[in-house]
Structure formats: structure tokens, C-alpha cells
N, CA, C and O atoms as a GROMACS GRO file, in nm:
protein
  544
    1UNK      N    1   1.244  -1.886  -2.968
    1UNK     CA    2   1.218  -1.745  -2.964
    1UNK      C    3   1.124  -1.709  -2.846
    1UNK      O    4   1.146  -1.612  -2.774
    2UNK      N    5   1.017  -1.792  -2.829
    2UNK     CA    6   0.922  -1.761  -2.725
    2UNK      C    7   0.983  -1.785  -2.587
    2UNK      O    8   0.946  -1.719  -2.490
    3UNK      N    9   1.076  -1.879  -2.580
    3UNK     CA   10   1.148  -1.903  -2.454
    3UNK      C   11   1.230  -1.785  -2.416
    3UNK      O   12   1.228  -1.743  -2.301
    4UNK      N   13   1.305  -1.727  -2.513
    4UNK     CA   14   1.382  -1.607  -2.486
    4UNK      C   15   1.296  -1.493  -2.445
    4UNK      O   16   1.335  -1.416  -2.357
    5UNK      N   17   1.182  -1.476  -2.504
    5UNK     CA   18   1.088  -1.369  -2.469
    5UNK      C   19   1.036  -1.390  -2.327
    5UNK      O   20   1.025  -1.294  -2.252
    6UNK      N   21   1.004  -1.512  -2.288
    6UNK     CA   22   0.962  -1.543  -2.156
    6UNK      C   23   1.069  -1.513  -2.051
    6UNK      O   24   1.041  -1.454  -1.947
    7UNK      N   25   1.194  -1.555  -2.081
    7UNK     CA   26   1.305  -1.528  -1.993
    7UNK      C   27   1.326  -1.375  -1.981
    7UNK      O   28   1.345  -1.324  -1.871
    8UNK      N   29   1.323  -1.306  -2.089
    8UNK     CA   30   1.343  -1.159  -2.087
    8UNK      C   31   1.230  -1.091  -2.000
    8UNK      O   32   1.256  -1.003  -1.919
    9UNK      N   33   1.108  -1.136  -2.022
    9UNK     CA   34   0.997  -1.077  -1.946
    9UNK      C   35   1.015  -1.106  -1.799
    9UNK      O   36   0.997  -1.014  -1.718
   10UNK      N   37   1.049  -1.228  -1.757
   10UNK     CA   38   1.067  -1.260  -1.619
   10UNK      C   39   1.180  -1.177  -1.557
   10UNK      O   40   1.168  -1.130  -1.444
   11UNK      N   41   1.289  -1.160  -1.631
   11UNK     CA   42   1.398  -1.077  -1.575
   11UNK      C   43   1.357  -0.932  -1.564
   11UNK      O   44   1.395  -0.866  -1.467
   12UNK      N   45   1.282  -0.879  -1.658
   12UNK     CA   46   1.231  -0.744  -1.651
   12UNK      C   47   1.140  -0.725  -1.526
   12UNK      O   48   1.150  -0.627  -1.453
   13UNK      N   49   1.052  -0.822  -1.506
   13UNK     CA   50   0.959  -0.818  -1.386
   13UNK      C   51   1.043  -0.815  -1.262
   13UNK      O   52   1.020  -0.730  -1.176
   14UNK      N   53   1.141  -0.906  -1.248
   14UNK     CA   54   1.224  -0.909  -1.127
   14UNK      C   55   1.305  -0.780  -1.111
   14UNK      O   56   1.319  -0.731  -0.999
   15UNK      N   57   1.358  -0.725  -1.221
   15UNK     CA   58   1.434  -0.599  -1.211
   15UNK      C   59   1.346  -0.487  -1.168
   15UNK      O   60   1.387  -0.403  -1.087
   16UNK      N   61   1.226  -0.481  -1.220
   16UNK     CA   62   1.131  -0.379  -1.184
   16UNK      C   63   1.093  -0.382  -1.038
   16UNK      O   64   1.085  -0.279  -0.972
   17UNK      N   65   1.070  -0.503  -0.990
   17UNK     CA   66   1.040  -0.522  -0.844
   17UNK      C   67   1.155  -0.476  -0.758
   17UNK      O   68   1.134  -0.410  -0.656
   18UNK      N   69   1.281  -0.511  -0.797
   18UNK     CA   70   1.396  -0.470  -0.718
   18UNK      C   71   1.410  -0.319  -0.720
   18UNK      O   72   1.442  -0.259  -0.618
   19UNK      N   73   1.388  -0.257  -0.833
   19UNK     CA   74   1.400  -0.111  -0.845
   19UNK      C   75   1.295  -0.042  -0.754
   19UNK      O   76   1.325   0.056  -0.686
   20UNK      N   77   1.172  -0.095  -0.754
   20UNK     CA   78   1.068  -0.039  -0.669
   20UNK      C   79   1.103  -0.055  -0.519
   20UNK      O   80   1.077   0.034  -0.438
   21UNK      N   81   1.162  -0.169  -0.486
   21UNK     CA   82   1.206  -0.194  -0.349
   21UNK      C   83   1.316  -0.095  -0.310
   21UNK      O   84   1.311  -0.035  -0.202
   22UNK      N   85   1.416  -0.077  -0.396
   22UNK     CA   86   1.523   0.012  -0.365
   22UNK      C   87   1.480   0.160  -0.353
   22UNK      O   88   1.537   0.235  -0.275
   23UNK      N   89   1.385   0.197  -0.426
   23UNK     CA   90   1.329   0.334  -0.422
   23UNK      C   91   1.222   0.350  -0.311
   23UNK      O   92   1.164   0.458  -0.293
   24UNK      N   93   1.199   0.242  -0.240
   24UNK     CA   94   1.099   0.238  -0.133
   24UNK      C   95   0.961   0.276  -0.178
   24UNK      O   96   0.884   0.339  -0.105
   25UNK      N   97   0.929   0.236  -0.303
   25UNK     CA   98   0.795   0.258  -0.358
   25UNK      C   99   0.706   0.134  -0.343
   25UNK      O  100   0.587   0.137  -0.375
   26UNK      N  101   0.765   0.027  -0.296
   26UNK     CA  102   0.693  -0.100  -0.280
   26UNK      C  103   0.738  -0.158  -0.145
   26UNK      O  104   0.857  -0.178  -0.121
   27UNK      N  105   0.641  -0.186  -0.061
   27UNK     CA  106   0.675  -0.240   0.068
   27UNK      C  107   0.718  -0.386   0.061
   27UNK      O  108   0.677  -0.458  -0.030
   28UNK      N  109   0.797  -0.430   0.156
   28UNK     CA  110   0.852  -0.564   0.155
   28UNK      C  111   0.746  -0.670   0.159
   28UNK      O  112   0.761  -0.774   0.094
   29UNK      N  113   0.639  -0.650   0.233
   29UNK     CA  114   0.536  -0.755   0.246
   29UNK      C  115   0.465  -0.779   0.109
   29UNK      O  116   0.419  -0.891   0.083
   30UNK      N  117   0.455  -0.676   0.023
   30UNK     CA  118   0.401  -0.696  -0.107
   30UNK      C  119   0.508  -0.747  -0.205
   30UNK      O  120   0.479  -0.825  -0.296
   31UNK      N  121   0.627  -0.703  -0.186
   31UNK     CA  122   0.736  -0.740  -0.278
   31UNK      C  123   0.763  -0.894  -0.270
   31UNK      O  124   0.798  -0.957  -0.370
   32UNK      N  125   0.747  -0.948  -0.159
   32UNK     CA  126   0.768  -1.094  -0.144
   32UNK      C  127   0.682  -1.172  -0.242
   32UNK      O  128   0.730  -1.260  -0.314
   33UNK      N  129   0.555  -1.137  -0.242
   33UNK     CA  130   0.464  -1.205  -0.335
   33UNK      C  131   0.506  -1.183  -0.481
   33UNK      O  132   0.507  -1.278  -0.560
   34UNK      N  133   0.540  -1.064  -0.518
   34UNK     CA  134   0.582  -1.036  -0.651
   34UNK      C  135   0.714  -1.098  -0.692
   34UNK      O  136   0.733  -1.137  -0.807
   35UNK      N  137   0.807  -1.107  -0.592
   35UNK     CA  138   0.932  -1.178  -0.619
   35UNK      C  139   0.908  -1.324  -0.643
   35UNK      O  140   0.970  -1.382  -0.732
   36UNK      N  141   0.816  -1.387  -0.566
   36UNK     CA  142   0.783  -1.526  -0.589
   36UNK      C  143   0.721  -1.547  -0.730
   36UNK      O  144   0.750  -1.646  -0.798
   37UNK      N  145   0.637  -1.452  -0.770
   37UNK     CA  146   0.575  -1.458  -0.901
   37UNK      C  147   0.683  -1.444  -1.010
   37UNK      O  148   0.685  -1.522  -1.105
   38UNK      N  149   0.772  -1.346  -0.995
   38UNK     CA  150   0.878  -1.328  -1.094
   38UNK      C  151   0.971  -1.446  -1.104
   38UNK      O  152   1.009  -1.487  -1.214
   39UNK      N  153   1.009  -1.503  -0.990
   39UNK     CA  154   1.096  -1.620  -0.996
   39UNK      C  155   1.025  -1.739  -1.056
   39UNK      O  156   1.087  -1.816  -1.129
   40UNK      N  157   0.895  -1.755  -1.028
   40UNK     CA  158   0.816  -1.861  -1.089
   40UNK      C  159   0.811  -1.846  -1.239
   40UNK      O  160   0.825  -1.943  -1.313
   41UNK      N  161   0.792  -1.724  -1.284
   41UNK     CA  162   0.795  -1.695  -1.429
   41UNK      C  163   0.927  -1.729  -1.490
   41UNK      O  164   0.934  -1.785  -1.600
   42UNK      N  165   1.034  -1.695  -1.420
   42UNK     CA  166   1.166  -1.724  -1.471
   42UNK      C  167   1.194  -1.878  -1.476
   42UNK      O  168   1.253  -1.928  -1.571
   43UNK      N  169   1.151  -1.949  -1.373
   43UNK     CA  170   1.171  -2.094  -1.374
   43UNK      C  171   1.090  -2.158  -1.484
   43UNK      O  172   1.141  -2.246  -1.553
   44UNK      N  173   0.966  -2.118  -1.502
   44UNK     CA  174   0.880  -2.176  -1.605
   44UNK      C  175   0.940  -2.139  -1.746
   44UNK      O  176   0.934  -2.218  -1.841
   45UNK      N  177   0.997  -2.018  -1.756
   45UNK     CA  178   1.054  -1.980  -1.884
   45UNK      C  179   1.183  -2.059  -1.916
   45UNK      O  180   1.210  -2.098  -2.030
   46UNK      N  181   1.261  -2.079  -1.810
   46UNK     CA  182   1.386  -2.157  -1.830
   46UNK      C  183   1.359  -2.302  -1.855
   46UNK      O  184   1.428  -2.366  -1.935
   47UNK      N  185   1.258  -2.358  -1.788
   47UNK     CA  186   1.230  -2.503  -1.800
   47UNK      C  187   1.080  -2.521  -1.840
   47UNK      O  188   0.997  -2.555  -1.756
   48UNK      N  189   1.050  -2.498  -1.966
   48UNK     CA  190   0.907  -2.515  -2.007
   48UNK      C  191   0.854  -2.654  -1.988
   48UNK      O  192   0.732  -2.672  -1.983
   49UNK      N  193   0.940  -2.753  -1.976
   49UNK     CA  194   0.893  -2.888  -1.953
   49UNK      C  195   0.822  -2.904  -1.817
   49UNK      O  196   0.739  -2.993  -1.799
   50UNK      N  197   0.855  -2.817  -1.722
   50UNK     CA  198   0.786  -2.821  -1.592
   50UNK      C  199   0.638  -2.793  -1.606
   50UNK      O  200   0.556  -2.858  -1.541
   51UNK      N  201   0.602  -2.698  -1.690
   51UNK     CA  202   0.462  -2.668  -1.711
   51UNK      C  203   0.392  -2.781  -1.778
   51UNK      O  204   0.277  -2.810  -1.744
   52UNK      N  205   0.455  -2.847  -1.873
   52UNK     CA  206   0.398  -2.964  -1.942
   52UNK      C  207   0.382  -3.077  -1.842
   52UNK      O  208   0.278  -3.142  -1.841
   53UNK      N  209   0.480  -3.102  -1.758
   53UNK     CA  210   0.467  -3.205  -1.652
   53UNK      C  211   0.354  -3.174  -1.556
   53UNK      O  212   0.280  -3.264  -1.515
   54UNK      N  213   0.339  -3.048  -1.521
   54UNK     CA  214   0.230  -3.012  -1.426
   54UNK      C  215   0.095  -3.034  -1.490
   54UNK      O  216   0.000  -3.074  -1.422
   55UNK      N  217   0.084  -3.008  -1.624
   55UNK     CA  218  -0.044  -3.028  -1.690
   55UNK      C  219  -0.085  -3.176  -1.695
   55UNK      O  220  -0.201  -3.213  -1.680
   56UNK      N  221   0.019  -3.258  -1.717
   56UNK     CA  222  -0.004  -3.405  -1.714
   56UNK      C  223  -0.043  -3.453  -1.572
   56UNK      O  224  -0.134  -3.534  -1.555
   57UNK      N  225   0.026  -3.402  -1.476
   57UNK     CA  226   0.002  -3.438  -1.335
   57UNK      C  227  -0.139  -3.399  -1.293
   57UNK      O  228  -0.208  -3.476  -1.227
   58UNK      N  229  -0.182  -3.278  -1.331
   58UNK     CA  230  -0.312  -3.227  -1.292
   58UNK      C  231  -0.424  -3.265  -1.383
   58UNK      O  232  -0.541  -3.240  -1.352
   59UNK      N  233  -0.392  -3.325  -1.498
   59UNK     CA  234  -0.498  -3.372  -1.592
   59UNK      C  235  -0.550  -3.259  -1.683
   59UNK      O  236  -0.660  -3.270  -1.737
   60UNK      N  237  -0.475  -3.156  -1.699
   60UNK     CA  238  -0.517  -3.045  -1.784
   60UNK      C  239  -0.473  -3.078  -1.926
   60UNK      O  240  -0.364  -3.131  -1.947
   61UNK      N  241  -0.559  -3.045  -2.024
   61UNK     CA  242  -0.532  -3.081  -2.163
   61UNK      C  243  -0.422  -2.997  -2.227
   61UNK      O  244  -0.337  -3.051  -2.298
   62UNK      N  245  -0.422  -2.866  -2.203
   62UNK     CA  246  -0.330  -2.774  -2.272
   62UNK      C  247  -0.254  -2.699  -2.162
   62UNK      O  248  -0.313  -2.651  -2.066
   63UNK      N  249  -0.120  -2.690  -2.178
   63UNK     CA  250  -0.044  -2.614  -2.076
   63UNK      C  251  -0.086  -2.468  -2.062
   63UNK      O  252  -0.078  -2.410  -1.954
   64UNK      N  253  -0.129  -2.411  -2.170
   64UNK     CA  254  -0.173  -2.269  -2.159
   64UNK      C  255  -0.295  -2.252  -2.072
   64UNK      O  256  -0.311  -2.151  -2.004
   65UNK      N  257  -0.384  -2.355  -2.075
   65UNK     CA  258  -0.500  -2.350  -1.982
   65UNK      C  259  -0.461  -2.352  -1.839
   65UNK      O  260  -0.519  -2.282  -1.756
   66UNK      N  261  -0.357  -2.436  -1.806
   66UNK     CA  262  -0.310  -2.437  -1.665
   66UNK      C  263  -0.245  -2.306  -1.630
   66UNK      O  264  -0.261  -2.258  -1.517
   67UNK      N  265  -0.173  -2.247  -1.722
   67UNK     CA  266  -0.111  -2.117  -1.700
   67UNK      C  267  -0.214  -2.012  -1.675
   67UNK      O  268  -0.199  -1.934  -1.582
   68UNK      N  269  -0.321  -2.006  -1.754
   68UNK     CA  270  -0.426  -1.911  -1.735
   68UNK      C  271  -0.504  -1.938  -1.601
   68UNK      O  272  -0.541  -1.844  -1.530
   69UNK      N  273  -0.527  -2.063  -1.571
   69UNK     CA  274  -0.594  -2.095  -1.446
   69UNK      C  275  -0.509  -2.048  -1.326
   69UNK      O  276  -0.562  -1.990  -1.232
   70UNK      N  277  -0.378  -2.075  -1.330
   70UNK     CA  278  -0.291  -2.030  -1.222
   70UNK      C  279  -0.292  -1.877  -1.210
   70UNK      O  280  -0.295  -1.823  -1.100
   71UNK      N  281  -0.290  -1.807  -1.328
   71UNK     CA  282  -0.297  -1.660  -1.328
   71UNK      C  283  -0.425  -1.608  -1.267
   71UNK      O  284  -0.422  -1.509  -1.194
   72UNK      N  285  -0.536  -1.673  -1.296
   72UNK     CA  286  -0.664  -1.628  -1.242
   72UNK      C  287  -0.665  -1.650  -1.092
   72UNK      O  288  -0.710  -1.563  -1.017
   73UNK      N  289  -0.616  -1.766  -1.047
   73UNK     CA  290  -0.609  -1.791  -0.903
   73UNK      C  291  -0.525  -1.686  -0.834
   73UNK      O  292  -0.563  -1.633  -0.730
   74UNK      N  293  -0.409  -1.656  -0.892
   74UNK     CA  294  -0.320  -1.564  -0.839
   74UNK      C  295  -0.382  -1.424  -0.833
   74UNK      O  296  -0.368  -1.356  -0.731
   75UNK      N  297  -0.448  -1.379  -0.939
   75UNK     CA  298  -0.512  -1.247  -0.942
   75UNK      C  299  -0.627  -1.239  -0.838
   75UNK      O  300  -0.646  -1.135  -0.775
   76UNK      N  301  -0.702  -1.345  -0.822
   76UNK     CA  302  -0.806  -1.346  -0.720
   76UNK      C  303  -0.746  -1.337  -0.581
   76UNK      O  304  -0.800  -1.267  -0.495
   77UNK      N  305  -0.634  -1.408  -0.558
   77UNK     CA  306  -0.564  -1.399  -0.431
   77UNK      C  307  -0.510  -1.259  -0.404
   77UNK      O  308  -0.522  -1.209  -0.292
   78UNK      N  309  -0.451  -1.198  -0.503
   78UNK     CA  310  -0.399  -1.059  -0.488
   78UNK      C  311  -0.514  -0.961  -0.461
   78UNK      O  312  -0.501  -0.876  -0.373
   79UNK      N  313  -0.626  -0.972  -0.533
   79UNK     CA  314  -0.739  -0.888  -0.512
   79UNK      C  315  -0.798  -0.907  -0.372
   79UNK      O  316  -0.835  -0.810  -0.307
   80UNK      N  317  -0.806  -1.027  -0.329
   80UNK     CA  318  -0.853  -1.056  -0.190
   80UNK      C  319  -0.764  -0.998  -0.085
   80UNK      O  320  -0.810  -0.940   0.012
   81UNK      N  321  -0.636  -1.014  -0.105
   81UNK     CA  322  -0.537  -0.958  -0.010
   81UNK      C  323  -0.546  -0.807  -0.007
   81UNK      O  324  -0.544  -0.749   0.101
   82UNK      N  325  -0.554  -0.743  -0.121
   82UNK     CA  326  -0.561  -0.597  -0.126
   82UNK      C  327  -0.691  -0.549  -0.066
   82UNK      O  328  -0.692  -0.444  -0.002
   83UNK      N  329  -0.798  -0.618  -0.084
   83UNK     CA  330  -0.925  -0.581  -0.022
   83UNK      C  331  -0.916  -0.595   0.132
   83UNK      O  332  -0.973  -0.512   0.203
   84UNK      N  333  -0.848  -0.693   0.182
   84UNK     CA  334  -0.829  -0.708   0.321
   84UNK      C  335  -0.743  -0.593   0.380
   84UNK      O  336  -0.773  -0.538   0.486
   85UNK      N  337  -0.638  -0.559   0.307
   85UNK     CA  338  -0.550  -0.448   0.350
   85UNK      C  339  -0.628  -0.316   0.348
   85UNK      O  340  -0.615  -0.236   0.440
   86UNK      N  341  -0.707  -0.293   0.245
   86UNK     CA  342  -0.789  -0.177   0.235
   86UNK      C  343  -0.892  -0.166   0.349
   86UNK      O  344  -0.915  -0.057   0.402
   87UNK      N  345  -0.952  -0.277   0.386
   87UNK     CA  346  -1.047  -0.278   0.496
   87UNK      C  347  -0.978  -0.240   0.627
   87UNK      O  348  -1.030  -0.161   0.705
   88UNK      N  349  -0.861  -0.296   0.648
   88UNK     CA  350  -0.780  -0.259   0.771
   88UNK      C  351  -0.744  -0.112   0.770
   88UNK      O  352  -0.753  -0.047   0.874
   89UNK      N  353  -0.705  -0.059   0.655
   89UNK     CA  354  -0.664   0.081   0.645
   89UNK      C  355  -0.788   0.170   0.674
   89UNK      O  356  -0.776   0.269   0.747
   90UNK      N  357  -0.903   0.136   0.618
   90UNK     CA  358  -1.023   0.215   0.642
   90UNK      C  359  -1.062   0.213   0.789
   90UNK      O  360  -1.106   0.315   0.842
   91UNK      N  361  -1.047   0.099   0.856
   91UNK     CA  362  -1.076   0.092   0.999
   91UNK      C  363  -0.979   0.184   1.080
   91UNK      O  364  -1.019   0.254   1.172
   92UNK      N  365  -0.857   0.179   1.042
   92UNK     CA  366  -0.756   0.263   1.108
   92UNK      C  367  -0.782   0.410   1.086
   92UNK      O  368  -0.771   0.491   1.178
   93UNK      N  369  -0.816   0.444   0.962
   93UNK     CA  370  -0.846   0.587   0.932
   93UNK      C  371  -0.968   0.632   1.009
   93UNK      O  372  -0.968   0.741   1.065
   94UNK      N  373  -1.071   0.554   1.014
   94UNK     CA  374  -1.192   0.592   1.092
   94UNK      C  375  -1.157   0.607   1.239
   94UNK      O  376  -1.201   0.703   1.303
   95UNK      N  377  -1.079   0.515   1.295
   95UNK     CA  378  -1.041   0.524   1.433
   95UNK      C  379  -0.965   0.652   1.460
   95UNK      O  380  -0.993   0.722   1.557
   96UNK      N  381  -0.867   0.684   1.373
   96UNK     CA  382  -0.787   0.807   1.390
   96UNK      C  383  -0.871   0.931   1.379
   96UNK      O  384  -0.851   1.027   1.453
   97UNK      N  385  -0.969   0.929   1.283
   97UNK     CA  386  -1.057   1.046   1.265
   97UNK      C  387  -1.143   1.066   1.394
   97UNK      O  388  -1.165   1.179   1.437
   98UNK      N  389  -1.189   0.957   1.452
   98UNK     CA  390  -1.269   0.965   1.573
   98UNK      C  391  -1.187   1.018   1.689
   98UNK      O  392  -1.235   1.102   1.766
   99UNK      N  393  -1.062   0.968   1.703
   99UNK     CA  394  -0.976   1.018   1.807
   99UNK      C  395  -0.943   1.165   1.789
   99UNK      O  396  -0.938   1.240   1.886
  100UNK      N  397  -0.920   1.209   1.664
  100UNK     CA  398  -0.891   1.350   1.635
  100UNK      C  399  -1.010   1.436   1.668
  100UNK      O  400  -0.992   1.544   1.723
  101UNK      N  401  -1.136   1.392   1.638
  101UNK     CA  402  -1.253   1.462   1.671
  101UNK      C  403  -1.270   1.479   1.823
  101UNK      O  404  -1.306   1.586   1.872
  102UNK      N  405  -1.242   1.372   1.893
  102UNK     CA  406  -1.252   1.376   2.042
  102UNK      C  407  -1.151   1.472   2.098
  102UNK      O  408  -1.183   1.553   2.184
  103UNK      N  409  -1.024   1.464   2.049
  103UNK     CA  410  -0.922   1.555   2.098
  103UNK      C  411  -0.950   1.698   2.066
  103UNK      O  412  -0.922   1.787   2.147
  104UNK      N  413  -1.004   1.724   1.949
  104UNK     CA  414  -1.043   1.859   1.911
  104UNK      C  415  -1.153   1.911   2.001
  104UNK      O  416  -1.147   2.027   2.042
  105UNK      N  417  -1.253   1.830   2.034
  105UNK     CA  418  -1.359   1.870   2.124
  105UNK      C  419  -1.304   1.898   2.264
  105UNK      O  420  -1.345   1.994   2.330
  106UNK      N  421  -1.212   1.813   2.309
  106UNK     CA  422  -1.148   1.837   2.439
  106UNK      C  423  -1.073   1.968   2.439
  106UNK      O  424  -1.083   2.045   2.534
  107UNK      N  425  -0.999   1.992   2.336
  107UNK     CA  426  -0.923   2.119   2.324
  107UNK      C  427  -1.012   2.239   2.319
  107UNK      O  428  -0.982   2.342   2.380
  108UNK      N  429  -1.123   2.228   2.248
  108UNK     CA  430  -1.218   2.344   2.246
  108UNK      C  431  -1.278   2.367   2.381
  108UNK      O  432  -1.299   2.482   2.420
  109UNK      N  433  -1.306   2.259   2.455
  109UNK     CA  434  -1.362   2.272   2.590
  109UNK      C  435  -1.262   2.336   2.683
  109UNK      O  436  -1.300   2.419   2.765
  110UNK      N  437  -1.134   2.302   2.674
  110UNK     CA  438  -1.033   2.360   2.757
  110UNK      C  439  -1.012   2.507   2.725
  110UNK      O  440  -0.999   2.591   2.814
  111UNK      N  441  -1.010   2.538   2.595
  111UNK     CA  442  -0.993   2.676   2.552
  111UNK      C  443  -1.113   2.764   2.598
  111UNK      O  444  -1.096   2.878   2.638
  112UNK      N  445  -1.230   2.707   2.590
  112UNK     CA  446  -1.350   2.786   2.637
  112UNK      C  447  -1.349   2.810   2.786
  112UNK      O  448  -1.417   2.902   2.832
  113UNK      N  449  -1.276   2.733   2.865
  113UNK     CA  450  -1.270   2.753   3.007
  113UNK      C  451  -1.164   2.855   3.049
  113UNK      O  452  -1.162   2.900   3.164
  114UNK      N  453  -1.074   2.890   2.956
  114UNK     CA  454  -0.974   2.989   2.988
  114UNK      C  455  -1.032   3.125   2.998
  114UNK      O  456  -1.133   3.153   2.933
  115UNK      N  457  -0.972   3.213   3.080
  115UNK     CA  458  -1.022   3.350   3.088
  115UNK      C  459  -1.017   3.417   2.952
  115UNK      O  460  -0.932   3.384   2.869
  116UNK      N  461  -1.107   3.509   2.927
  116UNK     CA  462  -1.117   3.577   2.796
  116UNK      C  463  -0.990   3.648   2.755
  116UNK      O  464  -0.959   3.655   2.636
  117UNK      N  465  -0.918   3.700   2.849
  117UNK     CA  466  -0.795   3.776   2.817
  117UNK      C  467  -0.686   3.685   2.768
  117UNK      O  468  -0.600   3.730   2.692
  118UNK      N  469  -0.685   3.561   2.807
  118UNK     CA  470  -0.571   3.470   2.770
  118UNK      C  471  -0.584   3.403   2.638
  118UNK      O  472  -0.487   3.345   2.588
  119UNK      N  473  -0.701   3.410   2.577
  119UNK     CA  474  -0.711   3.344   2.446
  119UNK      C  475  -0.766   3.443   2.341
  119UNK      O  476  -0.861   3.413   2.268
  120UNK      N  477  -0.703   3.560   2.336
  120UNK     CA  478  -0.730   3.658   2.232
  120UNK      C  479  -0.676   3.605   2.101
  120UNK      O  480  -0.581   3.527   2.099
  121UNK      N  481  -0.739   3.648   1.988
  121UNK     CA  482  -0.677   3.610   1.857
  121UNK      C  483  -0.536   3.667   1.847
  121UNK      O  484  -0.513   3.783   1.881
  122UNK      N  485  -0.443   3.584   1.801
  122UNK     CA  486  -0.307   3.629   1.799
  122UNK      C  487  -0.270   3.714   1.677
  122UNK      O  488  -0.162   3.773   1.675
  123UNK      N  489  -0.353   3.722   1.578
  123UNK     CA  490  -0.323   3.799   1.460
  123UNK      C  491  -0.339   3.953   1.480
  123UNK      O  492  -0.293   4.033   1.398
  124UNK      N  493  -0.405   3.992   1.590
  124UNK     CA  494  -0.416   4.134   1.619
  124UNK      C  495  -0.301   4.191   1.697
  124UNK      O  496  -0.288   4.313   1.708
  125UNK      N  497  -0.217   4.104   1.750
  125UNK     CA  498  -0.104   4.149   1.831
  125UNK      C  499  -0.141   4.173   1.975
  125UNK      O  500  -0.259   4.186   2.008
  126UNK      N  501  -0.048   4.179   2.058
  126UNK     CA  502  -0.072   4.205   2.202
  126UNK      C  503  -0.092   4.350   2.226
  126UNK      O  504  -0.025   4.433   2.164
  127UNK      N  505  -0.182   4.386   2.314
  127UNK     CA  506  -0.209   4.525   2.343
  127UNK      C  507  -0.184   4.549   2.496
  127UNK      O  508  -0.209   4.463   2.580
  128UNK      N  509  -0.136   4.668   2.523
  128UNK     CA  510  -0.114   4.708   2.664
  128UNK      C  511  -0.250   4.729   2.729
  128UNK      O  512  -0.334   4.800   2.674
  129UNK      N  513  -0.271   4.668   2.842
  129UNK     CA  514  -0.405   4.674   2.910
  129UNK      C  515  -0.437   4.815   2.957
  129UNK      O  516  -0.555   4.847   2.968
  130UNK      N  517  -0.342   4.899   2.984
  130UNK     CA  518  -0.369   5.032   3.040
  130UNK      C  519  -0.421   5.131   2.938
  130UNK      O  520  -0.524   5.195   2.959
  131UNK      N  521  -0.348   5.143   2.828
  131UNK     CA  522  -0.382   5.244   2.730
  131UNK      C  523  -0.432   5.193   2.595
  131UNK      O  524  -0.467   5.274   2.509
  132UNK      N  525  -0.436   5.057   2.574
  132UNK     CA  526  -0.488   5.002   2.450
  132UNK      C  527  -0.392   5.001   2.331
  132UNK      O  528  -0.430   4.964   2.220
  133UNK      N  529  -0.267   5.040   2.356
  133UNK     CA  530  -0.172   5.044   2.244
  133UNK      C  531  -0.114   4.905   2.223
  133UNK      O  532  -0.105   4.826   2.316
  134UNK      N  533  -0.076   4.877   2.099
  134UNK     CA  534  -0.014   4.746   2.066
  134UNK      C  535   0.128   4.742   2.120
  134UNK      O  536   0.202   4.841   2.115
  135UNK      N  537   0.163   4.630   2.171
  135UNK     CA  538   0.300   4.608   2.215
  135UNK      C  539   0.371   4.534   2.105
  135UNK      O  540   0.322   4.430   2.060
  136UNK      N  541   0.483   4.582   2.059
  136UNK     CA  542   0.560   4.526   1.948
  136UNK      C  543   0.667   4.436   1.996
  136UNK      O  544   0.742   4.380   1.916
   0.00000   0.00000   0.00000
């Protein structure tokens, strides 16, 4: 019964990852990691003896302890990777904000150098210079 539940869960995880990929809600570089995790879950579910063999090989007393240790290592790795990605994104956002501020200052400087008649507010409409009437 538990083997069937494990297989079902692994298939659900893989299907969910594929759906997210097809909807473009998950980028490929992140999907690769999750697909490896889903396939690993499926393999361990299909062949539970592999986990028992790994526990003997590594000297762990209980297979569940090895599973939890692998999950903790995996979660720490994912958290570290996401922190790294977030740091890169923050740097990029700061750089873009600085460039935008510089461009805005340059634009304001150029606008301030234009003659007063050429940069009137546009919401008042154009007026004829001779008699002050609006031009439609």
C-alpha cells in the first residue's frame, strides 16, 4: 500500500512539474532540479530496496533517517540556490534603477535647455502665437 502511495505521489509531482513547464509558470533551469527530484522519488518508490541498500552502504541505521537527511540536504541546496538567484536579481534591479535615474536626470537636463515655447504642457492644447486662441 505504501509503495503504491509513493508511486502515485511521484507521478503527481512529475505531472505537476510538466504542467507548470507547459504553462510557462516554471523556468527550465528550475524545472531540471525538480524533474530530477521527481524521477528520484519515482525510482525509490518503484525499487524500495535501493534505499535499504544505500542505508547499508552509508552505515545509516534506518532507511527513513537517510531519506530525511537527503531531504534536508536537498532543501538546504534549494534554499541556497534561491538565495543566490535573489541576490543576482537584486543587483540587477539596483543597476537598472540607477540607470533609469541617470537617464531621467539627463532627460530633465535636455528638456530644461529647450526654449520655453517648445516644451509647454500638452494638456492645455496648442495656442496661436498671434492672438492667443487655441488651435484645434
